[in-house]
C-alpha positions as CSV (number, residue, x, y, z in Angstrom):
1,M,0.2,-0.2,0.3
2,K,1.5,3.1,-0.8
3,I,0.5,6.4,0.7
4,E,0.7,9.5,-1.9
5,N,-0.2,12.0,1.5
6,V,0.3,11.2,4.8
7,N,-2.5,14.3,5.7
8,N,-4.8,11.2,4.4
9,L,-3.9,9.0,7.3
10,P,-5.7,9.6,10.5
11,S,-4.1,11.4,13.2
12,E,-3.2,8.3,15.5
13,S,-1.3,6.7,12.5
14,R,1.2,9.6,11.8
15,A,4.4,10.3,13.3
16,R,5.5,13.0,15.5
17,L,8.6,14.7,17.1
18,L,9.0,13.9,20.6
19,T,9.1,16.6,23.3
20,L,12.2,17.8,25.1
21,E,11.0,15.7,28.1
22,E,10.1,12.4,26.4
23,Q,13.3,12.5,24.7
24,Q,15.1,13.0,28.0
25,D,12.8,9.8,29.5
26,L,13.6,8.0,26.5
27,R,17.2,8.7,26.7
28,R,17.5,8.0,30.9
29,D,15.0,4.6,30.3
30,M,17.4,3.5,27.1
31,A,20.6,4.1,30.0
32,E,19.1,2.0,32.6
33,S,18.1,-0.6,30.4
34,S,21.7,-1.0,28.9
35,A,23.2,-0.7,32.3
36,W,20.8,-3.5,33.5
37,A,21.9,-5.4,30.3
38,R,25.7,-5.4,31.0
39,A,25.1,-6.2,34.3
40,E,23.1,-9.4,33.6
41,L,25.4,-10.5,30.9
42,K,28.6,-10.4,33.7
43,R,26.4,-11.9,36.2
44,R,25.6,-14.6,33.7
45,R,29.3,-14.9,32.3
46,E,30.2,-15.3,36.0
47,E,28.1,-18.1,36.6
48,K,29.0,-20.1,34.2
49,A,32.4,-19.4,34.8
50,K,32.0,-20.8,38.1
51,Q,30.1,-23.8,36.9
52,N,32.6,-25.1,34.2
53,A,35.1,-24.3,37.1
54,E,33.2,-26.5,39.3
55,H,32.5,-29.2,36.4
56,G,36.4,-29.0,35.0
57,T,34.5,-28.2,31.5
58,N,35.5,-25.2,29.3
59,N,34.8,-26.1,25.9
60,G,37.4,-24.6,24.6
61,T,36.2,-21.4,25.6
62,T,37.5,-18.7,28.2
63,T,35.8,-15.4,29.4
64,E,38.9,-13.7,28.9
65,P,40.2,-12.3,25.9
66,S,42.4,-14.4,23.5
67,P,46.1,-13.3,23.3
68,K,46.9,-11.2,20.3
69,Q,48.9,-13.3,17.2
70,P,51.9,-11.8,16.3
């Protein structure tokens, strides 16, 4: 469906610019979500490393970066 003129759309279907307050709220929410995700991934990596250490397995993977090859 091609729309020739956005003015023909109902007002609830049109995009609108966010207010400054909405932009700030969105940025804050995104920053909080990003911080939570980083912390959750770190927790999961540590838990997996702990389980692997307890069972003596690592399937050839490490939680540390590989050394650079010359």
